[in-house]
N, C-alpha and C positions, 0 to 999 in steps of 0.2 A: 581527628575523629570527625565524622559527619553524623548529622542527626536527621532521621526521617520519622515523621509521626506514626508511620505505619510500615512495618517491614514484611508484611505477608508476601508480597511479590518477590522481594529480595530472597526470602527464605525458599520460596517455591522454585525460583529459577537459578539459585546459587550465584547471585550477583551482589555487588556492593552498593550500587545505586539503582533505584527503581525506574530506570529510563531505558526504553527499548528504541533502538534505531530502527525505524520502519523498514520493512522488506523492500518495497519499491522496485518491482520487476522492471528490468531494463536500466535501472539507475544504481542500485546497490551493488557493490563489488566485494570480493573477498578482502581487499585492502580496507574498505570502509567498515565491513563487519568486524574485522580483526581489531581495528583501531577503537571501535566502540566497545568491544569486549575488553580490550586492554585497559580502557579508561574506567572499567568497573560496571558497565551496563551490559545489555544484551544486544550483540550484533546479529543482524538478520540479512538473509538473502531471499529475494523474490524469485521463485523458481517456476512461476507460471509461464508456459510457452517453451520451457527447456526440454530437451530430449533427456532420456535416461542417462546417457553418457555425460551430458552437460551438467545434470544435477550432481552426479558423482564427482565430476571434475572440479566444480566450484567448491564442493564440500571438502575435498582433499586439499585443494589450494588454501582454503581458509584454515583448516586444521594444521597445515604445515607452518603457518605463521602465528597461530593462536591455539592454545589448548583450553581456552575458556568456553563458556556457554555459547552455543550457536543456535539460531532459529532459522529453519527452512520453511518458506511460506508457499502455499498453493491455492489455486482457485477450485471451488466446488460448485460451479454453475451447472445448470441443466444443459445437456447436449442440445445444440440448436437444431431447429427444424428448417430444412431448406425450402424456401419459398422462391420459386424460379422467377415469378413476376417481380417481386421485390428486389431480387438479385439483379435482374436486367435493368430495372429502373435505377438502382444504385450505381451500376456501371455507367449508365448514360449521364447520371448526375456528376460523377467523378471525372468524366472525360475532359471537360474544360480545364480542370485542375491539372490533369496529367499533361495537357498541352502547354499550360502556363508555366509548369516547372520542368518541361522537357523530361518527363518521367517515363517515357516509353509507352508501351501498349497497356491499356487497362486490363488487369488480370481477371481470371475467373474467380468467382466467390467460392471459397472452400473453407473447411474447418481447419484451424491452425493451432488454437489454444485448446488443449484437452483437459477435462476435469480430472481430479485426483482419482486414480484407479489402482488396481492390484499391482500392476507393474511398477508404478511410481512408488507405491508403498514399499515394495521390495527394495527399491533404490534408497529410500529414506532409512529403512532398517539397516542397510549396509553402511550408509553414511553416518548413522548413529549420532544425530544432533541432540542437544539437550531438549530442544523444543521443535514441534511441528505446529505451524499456525495456518489458519484457513480463512478464506474470504468467500462470501456468499453461502454461508452455512457450514455443514460438515460433510465429509464423505460417508459412505455406507458404514453402518455401525460395526460390521465385522472388521473393517479396516481401522477404525478408531480403536477397537479392542486390541488389534495386533500392535499398534503403536504404544498403547498404554501398557500392555504386557511387557514390552521391551523397556519400560521405564521412561518413555518419552512424554514430556509434558505437552498438553494440548491447549492451544489458545485459538480463539476465533472471534470475528468481529460481529457486533450487534449494533443495530441502529434504533432499537426500541427495547423496552423492558420485556415485551413478549418474545422477541428474538433471543434476548439474554437467557430467559428461563428455558426456552427450547434448547439452547446450546448446552446449558448445565445439565438438563435432564438426559442428554445424550453423551455426556462424558467430558465436556470441556472443563479444564482445571482453572482457567481464568478467562474473563471476558474483556474484550477490547470494546469499549463504548465509543463508537465512531460517530462524531457529530457531523453536521451539515458542512462545517467549515473545512473539513479534511480535503487534501489534494488527492488527485487520482480517482480511482473508481470508488463510488459509494457502495458499501457492502450489503445493502438491504437484500433480504431473501424471502421474507414472509409477506403476504398481501397486506397492503396498507389502506385499502378501501378509500383511495383518493387523498389520504392525508399526506402532508409533506414530511420530509425527513427532519428530525429534531436537531437543534444546535447543541453543542457540547455542554454548555452551562446548564441546560434543562435536562439533558439526557443522563449525565453521569449520576446525579443523586437518585434518579428514578431507577437506574440499573442497580446501584448500590443497595437500594431498599428491596429490590426484587430477587436478588440472588445472594447466596451465602458462599462467596468465593472472592478472590481478589478481582477488583475491577480496574482496568487500565483506561485512562482517559486519552482520547485521540481526536484531533481536529482543531486547528487554529492555535496550537501550543507551539511556540517557537522561542520562548525565553523562560527565565526562572520565575517570572511572575505567573505565567501560565501553569507551571509545575506546582507552585505553591497554591494556586487557586484550585487545581485538581485535587490536592490533598484536603483542602477545606471543604470540598464537595463530597468527600468520602472515598475518593479513589486510593488505590494502593500503589499507583505508579502511572506513568505516561508512556505513550508511543509517539515519537516525533519523526517526521520525515522531511518536510520542506526545509528545515534548518540545515540539513545535511546535503541538499541537492546541488549546491554551488561549490562544494568542496573539491579539491583535486582528486579525491578518491571516488567521486561520483562519475558514473559512465555516461551521463547525459552530455549532449553536444555543448560546445562553447556558446553557441547561439542561445541555447536554453539557459545556461548559467548566467549569461549577460542579462537575459530577460528577467530572471529571478532577482538579480541584484537591483535592477531598475524598478521592479514591481513595487506597488504601493500596498498591495493587499486588497485594494478596492477594485482591482482590475482582473479579477478571476470570475469564472462562471462555470456552470455545468454544461458540458457538451456531450451529446449522445452519439454524434456522427463519427467519432474516431473509431469506436469499437462496437457500437450498437447498444451501449449502456451508459448511463450518466457517469461522467467523470469530470472532476474540477481541473480546469486549465486556465492559464493566463490568456486573456482574450486576444485573438488574432483574426486575420482575414477569414480563415476557414471557419472558425467557431462562430463568427458573426454571420457569415453567409448561411451556415447550416442551422442557425438558431430556429427552433420550431419545426424542423424536419423530423417527422416521426415514422414515415413509411420506409424503414430501414431493415435490412436482414437482421436476424437474431444475433445477439451477442454470442460469441466473439467474431462472427463471420466478417463484420466490416473491417476488421484488422487486415484482411487480405487486400482490400482496396486501398486503405489509407496507409499501410506500411510503406509502399514505394513512394507515396507522396511525402511522408514524413522524412524519409531518407533523402529524397531529392531536395527538399526544402533545407535540411540541415547541411547538405553538401554545398548548396548554393549560398550558405550563410544567411539565409532569410527565414524569419520565424513564421512566414505566411501560413504554412499548412502543417506546422509541427504541433504535436501534442505536448504543450508546455505545462505539464502537470505541476500544480502548486496549490497549496492550501491558502486560506485567507490570512495566515501568518506570514505570507511572503514579504510583507513590508518590513519585517524584522530581520531579514536575511542579509548577511554580509559575506565578504570574501575571506574564508578561514579554512583551516584544515579540519578534518573530522575530529581529531583530538582536541583542537582548540575550541570547536563548537561544543563538544561534550563537557570539557572542563568548565567552560563559561556557564553552561546550563546548571551544572552542579553548584558552582560558586554563587550564582545569582539566587538560586533557590535556597541555599543554605543561609544566605544573608537575610532573606525574608523569614524563613522558618526558625531562625535562631539556633 
């Protein structure tokens, strides 16, 4: 038997352990999600950027190897505005990188990642996951209601207590309190009036005090000590991504996995230039050069320009221009399978929690 001080999240999601394997678009796979679910947690798939057929395909593949709870994750960003001047400037700025990596002709700037809409909602209802989760807010309230009417649990990320309250008022069943330390894209969506994003240690108790629903701690948690600390702060569970990125089930390149294992955790930073929005990556040549560059096309338009660079960099076996997404817990990552990582997280946390 395992002991968790708070079982609200386990009860809500029908899972044994209050650990969510983070969705991580482009990294999480059906094999990873299935292994996390088989281990007693919530397996997740990042569906941002997928076609309708792609969403259905990965859901079918996951359900074929696991009949346990599954989470499908989507972006809810505002559709970008095309600024021709910024687009041209970004193309010129990227040209030396295309030449350096022999990545071909710099493409036009177009929209490629689309926010959650009615067609995607139809696909989710057909896929019938236990959970639909969101980043950058929530979709239109009519779409949220359609999901909830089908019995699908709604999760979304908050980076402040104000965002957490906003989410709960609009139907979110549990809030992911995402701290500054988290890898990949920061999920802020309400104006911050110049304030910085809060770290997990300070954010979680504020969100717990602000909302009457399960709170999931995320950001910088990569071992059992972090899980135990999250419960001490009042969380009902955790969402962990970086610890699973170097596993065989992860879809990231070998270059990315090697960079993760070598990382200390002190070598990550936010970089806006990969997508047009702040996202935490292991520092490399591209993120250093683009530090401070702000005159970029709206998120997610920059993906059109950096996608070929990332692919060329990975193909060449060079981390130079790759988006090496990783949280500040990267220094705790080793080479293990998804199941081994998950079981270790549970064992470590149980030892501390008694």
